[in-house]
C-alpha positions as CSV (number, residue, x, y, z in Angstrom):
1,M,111.7,56.1,-49.5
2,E,110.4,52.5,-49.1
3,R,113.0,51.7,-46.4
4,K,112.1,54.8,-44.5
5,G,108.4,53.9,-44.6
6,R,109.2,50.4,-43.3
7,G,111.3,51.8,-40.6
8,L,108.6,54.1,-39.4
9,V,106.1,51.2,-39.4
10,L,108.6,49.1,-37.3
11,A,109.1,52.0,-34.9
12,V,105.3,52.5,-34.5
13,C,104.7,48.8,-34.0
14,G,107.5,48.7,-31.4
15,V,105.9,51.6,-29.5
16,A,102.5,49.9,-29.6
17,L,104.0,46.6,-28.3
18,L,105.8,48.4,-25.6
19,I,102.6,50.1,-24.4
20,L,100.7,46.8,-24.6
21,S,103.3,44.9,-22.7
22,F,103.8,47.6,-20.1
23,F,100.2,48.5,-19.3
24,V,98.3,45.3,-20.1
25,L,100.6,42.3,-19.7
26,L,102.6,43.6,-16.8
27,S,99.5,44.0,-14.7
28,Y,98.9,40.2,-14.7
29,A,101.3,38.3,-12.5
30,D,101.2,35.2,-14.7
31,F,102.5,37.1,-17.7
32,Y,105.4,38.9,-16.0
33,L,108.2,37.1,-18.0
34,A,106.3,37.3,-21.2
35,S,105.9,41.0,-20.7
36,L,109.6,41.5,-20.1
37,A,110.4,39.5,-23.2
38,L,107.9,41.6,-25.2
39,M,109.4,44.8,-23.8
40,F,112.8,43.7,-25.1
41,V,111.5,42.9,-28.5
42,S,109.6,46.2,-28.7
43,V,112.7,48.2,-27.8
44,V,114.7,46.4,-30.5
45,L,112.0,47.2,-33.0
46,I,112.0,50.8,-32.0
47,G,115.7,51.1,-32.4
48,L,115.8,49.3,-35.7
49,G,112.8,51.2,-37.0
50,T,114.2,54.6,-36.2
51,A,117.6,53.6,-37.6
52,L,115.9,52.7,-40.9
53,A,113.7,55.8,-40.9
54,K,116.6,58.1,-40.3
55,G,118.7,56.3,-43.0
56,I,121.6,55.5,-40.6
57,D,122.0,52.1,-42.2
58,S,122.8,53.6,-45.6
59,T,125.7,55.7,-44.2
60,I,127.7,52.5,-43.4
61,E,129.9,52.0,-46.4
62,A,132.4,49.4,-47.6
63,P,136.0,50.5,-47.1
64,K,137.4,52.6,-49.9
65,D,140.2,51.4,-52.1
66,E,142.2,54.6,-51.9
67,C,144.3,55.7,-49.0
68,Y,142.4,58.0,-46.6
69,Y,145.6,59.9,-45.6
70,C,146.6,61.2,-49.0
71,S,143.2,60.7,-50.8
72,G,144.7,58.2,-53.2
73,T,147.4,60.5,-54.6
74,G,150.3,58.9,-52.9
75,R,151.8,62.3,-52.0
76,I,151.2,64.6,-49.0
77,Q,152.0,68.2,-48.5
78,A,154.8,68.7,-45.9
79,G,155.3,72.4,-45.5
80,E,156.4,73.7,-49.0
81,E,157.3,70.3,-50.4
82,T,155.4,67.2,-51.3
83,E,156.5,63.9,-49.8
84,I,155.6,60.3,-50.3
85,C,152.6,59.3,-48.1
86,P,153.8,57.4,-45.0
87,R,150.5,55.5,-44.7
88,C,150.4,53.9,-48.2
89,G,154.0,54.2,-49.2
90,G,153.2,56.2,-52.3
91,T,150.8,53.7,-53.9
92,G,147.6,55.6,-53.1
93,L,145.9,52.4,-52.2
94,A,144.5,51.6,-48.8
95,R,146.2,49.2,-46.5
96,P,144.4,45.9,-45.7
97,D,144.0,46.9,-42.0
98,D,142.3,50.3,-42.8
């Protein structure tokens, strides 16, 4: 829950910075480049904040140790018979390139 709260705060800060840079800084000709840089930072904050708030970062997992094709059994169902898994060669372990 703490990460979701932080994500929401980052997204709200990003929206506030975007509004500030768009309506306040962009109206001054001297601050044009600063406004564009602040807009970029605010869009990144909005994206990062919403990703944290939705929990998208927690869905990224480390690769599993078992073969995804046979679910780690080493055998697959081929019609009525079971055969050795062609992906892992019957070991049930994931290949290094998976």
